[in-house]
C-alpha positions in Angstrom: -9.4 13.0 22.7 -7.6 15.5 20.5 -5.6 12.7 18.9 -8.9 10.7 18.3 -10.4 13.8 16.6 -7.3 14.2 14.5 -7.5 10.6 13.3 -11.2 11.0 12.5 -10.5 14.1 10.4 -7.2 13.2 8.7 -7.8 9.6 7.8 -11.0 10.1 5.8 -9.5 13.2 4.1 -6.4 11.3 2.9 -8.3 8.2 1.9 -11.1 10.0 0.1 -8.8 12.3 -1.8 -6.6 9.5 -3.0 -9.6 7.4 -4.0 -11.1 10.2 -6.1 -7.8 10.7 -7.9 -7.5 7.0 -8.6 -11.1 6.8 -9.9 -10.4 9.6 -12.4 -7.3 8.0 -14.0 -8.1 4.3 -14.1 -7.2 0.9 -12.6 -3.4 1.0 -13.1 -3.1 4.5 -11.6 -5.4 3.4 -8.7 -3.0 0.6 -7.9 0.0 2.9 -8.3 -1.7 5.5 -6.0 -2.3 3.1 -3.2 1.4 2.3 -3.2 1.7 5.5 -1.2 1.6 4.9 2.5 -1.9 6.2 2.9 -2.7 3.9 5.8 0.7 3.0 7.2 1.9 6.6 7.1 -0.9 7.9 9.3 -0.6 4.9 11.5 3.1 5.8 12.1 2.2 9.4 12.7 -0.4 8.6 15.3 1.9 6.0 17.0 4.6 8.8 17.2 2.1 11.0 19.1 1.6 8.3 21.8 4.8 6.3 21.9 8.6 7.0 22.2 10.8 7.3 19.1 12.3 3.8 19.7 8.8 2.2 19.4 8.0 4.2 16.2 11.4 3.2 14.7 10.8 -0.4 15.4 7.3 -0.1 13.9 8.7 1.6 10.8 11.2 -1.3 10.3 8.3 -3.7 10.7 6.2 -1.7 8.1 9.2 -1.7 5.7 9.5 -5.4 6.2 5.8 -5.6 5.1 6.9 -4.8 1.5 7.8 -8.5 1.0 4.3 -9.8 1.9 2.8 -7.1 -0.4 4.9 -8.3 -3.3 3.9 -11.9 -2.6 0.2 -10.8 -2.4 0.4 -9.2 -5.8 2.2 -12.1 -7.5 -0.1 -14.8 -6.1 -3.3 -12.9 -6.9 -2.1 -12.0 -10.4 -1.2 -15.6 -11.4 -4.3 -17.1 -9.7 -6.6 -14.7 -11.4 -5.7 -16.3 -14.8 -7.6 -19.4 -13.8 -9.7 -18.6 -10.7 -12.3 -16.1 -9.8 -11.9 -13.2 -7.3 -12.8 -15.2 -4.1 -10.2 -18.0 -4.6 -7.6 -15.5 -5.8 -8.1 -13.3 -2.7 -7.9 -16.3 -0.4 -4.7 -17.6 -2.0 -3.0 -14.2 -2.0 -3.9 -13.4 1.6 -2.6 -16.8 2.6 0.7 -15.9 1.0 0.7 -12.5 2.5 0.2 -13.7 6.1 2.7 -16.5 5.7 5.3 -13.8 4.8 4.2 -11.6 7.7 4.8 -14.5 10.1 8.2 -15.1 8.5 9.2 -11.4 8.6 8.2 -11.1 12.2 11.3 -13.1 13.2 13.7 -11.3 10.8 15.7 -8.3 12.1 17.6 -6.2 9.5 18.8 -2.6 9.8 16.9 0.0 7.7 19.3 0.6 4.8 19.9 -3.1 3.9 16.2 -3.7 4.4 15.3 -0.9 2.0 17.7 -2.3 -0.6 16.1 -5.8 -0.2 12.7 -4.2 -0.5 13.6 -2.5 -3.8 15.0 -5.7 -5.2 11.9 -7.6 -4.2 9.7 -5.0 -5.9 11.8 -5.3 -9.1 11.6 -9.0 -9.1 7.8 -8.8 -8.5 7.4 -6.5 -11.5 9.5 -8.9 -13.6 7.5 -11.9 -12.6 4.0 -10.3 -13.1 2.0 -11.9 -16.0 1.2 -9.7 -19.0 -2.4 -8.4 -18.6 -3.3 -8.5 -22.3 -6.1 -6.3 -23.7 -8.7 -4.9 -21.3 -12.3 -5.7 -22.3 -14.4 -2.8 -23.4 -17.2 -2.0 -21.1 -18.5 0.2 -18.3 -16.3 -0.3 -15.3 -17.4 2.5 -13.0 -17.5 1.7 -9.3 -20.8 2.1 -7.4 -21.7 4.9 -5.1 -20.6 2.8 -2.1 -17.0 2.5 -3.3 -15.3 5.5 -1.8 -17.4 5.7 1.4 -16.7 2.0 2.0 -12.9 2.7 1.6 -13.1 5.6 4.0 -15.0 3.6 6.7 -12.8 0.5 6.3 -9.5 2.5 6.3 -10.4 4.8 9.1 -11.6 1.9 11.3 -8.4 -0.1 10.6 -6.3 2.9 11.6 -8.2 3.4 14.8 -8.1 -0.3 15.6 -4.4 -0.8 14.9 -3.2 2.4 16.7 -5.4 1.6 19.6 -4.0 -1.9 20.1 -0.4 -1.1 19.3 0.9 -1.5 22.9 -0.7 -5.0 23.0 0.6 -6.1 19.6 4.1 -4.7 20.0 6.0 -2.3 17.8 7.2 -4.7 15.1 3.9 -6.6 14.6 2.0 -3.3 14.5 4.3 -2.1 11.8 3.9 -5.3 9.8 0.1 -5.3 10.1 0.0 -1.7 8.9 0.6 -3.1 5.4 -2.5 -5.3 5.3 -3.7 -4.7 1.7 -7.2 -3.4 2.4 -7.4 -1.0 -0.5 -5.6 -3.3 -2.8 -8.2 -6.0 -2.2 -11.1 -3.6 -2.8 -9.6 -2.2 -6.0 -8.3 -5.6 -7.3 -11.5 -7.4 -6.7 -13.5 -4.7 -8.4 -11.2 -4.7 -11.4 -11.2 -8.5 -11.5 -15.0 -8.7 -11.4 -15.6 -6.0 -14.0 -12.7 -6.5 -16.4 -11.4 -10.0 -15.6 -7.8 -11.1 -15.3 -6.5 -8.0 -17.3 -8.1 -5.5 -14.9 -6.8 -7.3 -11.8 -3.2 -7.4 -13.2 -3.3 -3.7 -14.1 -4.1 -2.8 -10.5 -1.5 -5.0 -9.1 1.2 -4.0 -11.5 0.4 -0.3 -10.7 0.7 -1.1 -7.0 4.2 -2.7 -7.5 5.4 0.5 -9.1 3.8 2.5 -6.3 5.7 0.5 -3.7 9.0 2.3 -4.5 7.4 5.4 -2.8 6.2 3.3 0.1 9.7 1.9 0.8 11.3 5.3 0.3 8.9 7.0 2.8 9.9 4.6 5.6 13.6 4.9 4.7 13.4 8.7 4.9 11.3 8.5 8.1 13.8 6.3 9.8 16.6 8.7 8.8 14.8 11.9 9.8 13.2 10.7 13.0 16.6 10.7 14.7 17.6 14.1 13.2 14.6 16.3 13.1 11.4 17.3 14.9 8.5 14.8 14.6 6.4 16.9 12.2 9.4 17.8 10.0 10.4 14.1 9.9 7.0 13.1 8.6 6.8 16.1 6.2 10.3 15.3 4.7 9.4 11.6 4.4 6.2 12.5 2.6 8.1 14.8 0.2 10.6 12.0 -0.5 7.7 9.5 -1.2 6.0 12.0 -3.6 9.2 12.6 -5.5 9.8 8.9 -5.9 6.2 8.4 -6.8 6.5 10.9 -9.6 9.4 9.1 -11.0 7.7 5.7 -10.8 4.7 7.2 -12.7 7.0 8.2 -15.6 8.3 4.6 -15.8 4.7 3.2 -15.6 3.7 5.4 -18.5 6.6 4.0 -20.6 5.8 0.4 -19.6 2.0 0.6 -20.1 1.0 3.7 -21.9 -2.6 2.5 -22.3 -3.0 1.6 -18.7 -3.1 5.2 -17.4 -5.8 6.7 -19.6 -8.7 8.3 -17.7 -11.2 5.8 -16.5 -14.3 5.5 -18.6 
């Protein structure tokens, strides 16, 4: 019961705070911000409270493997959004995502080579992203339902996945922790309000944010075997935030206009 209460308090707090920050600074920063493990990180923490370290480590490897499906999702949605509307783009990108999830379910690589492969995949993804062009001028503020909907969806997903982890198994739980719930919400909103350019800005921002995602799980895998549980997660979070700060500097240089405050 104490763990359930912790989930119900921490999950909305993390999700809501990050969503408010993303709303303030625009689509590209929203995408960059959700590159942080805001769902997968809490999922790993709650798994660690209920499962042995070996289970958590296998799940962390699974989540790190989920970086490849996320890159595929971004690329497929971005290129499809040049010609198709949000519904077709979402369907196509989710198909690519789950195809890679199935593929990665059978791939077993140790954490350091997997991290290097993840980083290379992210770099390739950034390179292959289409240029967004100029954003259309107009009011693109989300509705009042936006942040409450994210909190409800995200918290429900965390409760569902952590509750069914024993049934799904460690690796599949880790892989499914990367399901791009917030990415879909943000990208579809940007696509509908600002077209192809808005969607690409979110997805490009996410790709830059994935450096922190990968670094969090590399650090977590390292510290879980060497430190207390709470210290391991704290140090992994610090690592992710440091990497995230560096990726923001790069994103500013690449797309200076993409990080201005949202109108």
